[in-house]
C-alpha positions in Angstrom: -70.0 -83.3 -37.1 -73.6 -82.4 -37.4 -74.6 -84.2 -34.3 -72.6 -81.6 -31.6 -73.5 -78.4 -34.0 -76.9 -79.5 -32.9 -76.4 -79.9 -29.7 -74.3 -77.0 -29.6 -77.0 -75.2 -31.8 -79.5 -76.7 -28.2 -77.4 -76.0 -25.8 -77.1 -71.7 -26.5 -81.1 -71.9 -27.3 -81.7 -72.8 -24.1 -79.1 -70.5 -22.4 -80.8 -67.5 -24.8 -84.3 -68.9 -23.7 -83.3 -68.7 -20.5 -82.3 -65.1 -20.2 -85.9 -64.0 -22.6 -86.3 -65.7 -19.2 -85.3 -63.8 -16.9 -85.7 -60.6 -18.2 -89.3 -61.2 -18.6 -90.1 -62.5 -15.2 -88.3 -59.2 -13.3 -90.0 -56.0 -14.0 -87.8 -53.9 -11.8 -84.1 -54.4 -13.2 -81.5 -51.6 -13.5 -80.1 -49.9 -16.8 -76.7 -51.9 -15.5 -78.7 -55.5 -15.8 -80.3 -54.3 -18.4 -77.4 -54.0 -20.7 -75.5 -57.1 -18.9 -78.5 -59.6 -20.4 -78.5 -57.4 -23.6 -74.3 -58.9 -23.8 -74.4 -62.3 -23.0 -77.9 -62.0 -25.1 -75.7 -60.9 -27.8 -72.8 -63.1 -27.4 -75.1 -65.9 -27.6 -77.0 -65.4 -31.2 -73.6 -64.2 -32.2 -72.5 -68.2 -31.6 -76.1 -69.2 -32.5 -75.1 -67.9 -36.3 -72.1 -69.0 -36.7 -73.2 -72.5 -36.1 -75.5 -72.2 -38.4 -73.3 -71.6 -41.1 -71.4 -73.8 -40.0 -73.9 -76.4 -40.3 -74.1 -75.0 -44.0 -70.5 -76.0 -44.7 
């Protein structure tokens, strides 16, 4: 089970980094786009937190 959790954590970390790169490389984002990226990041952070808790259990 630990390997699956590690794999999922790597996947979501990569997705989060991709979002950060997209936001940081674009200087003319609309408010709606910023909100959308923020919501996606919140979901990813929630999933990563849940995976960290599961890994410690």
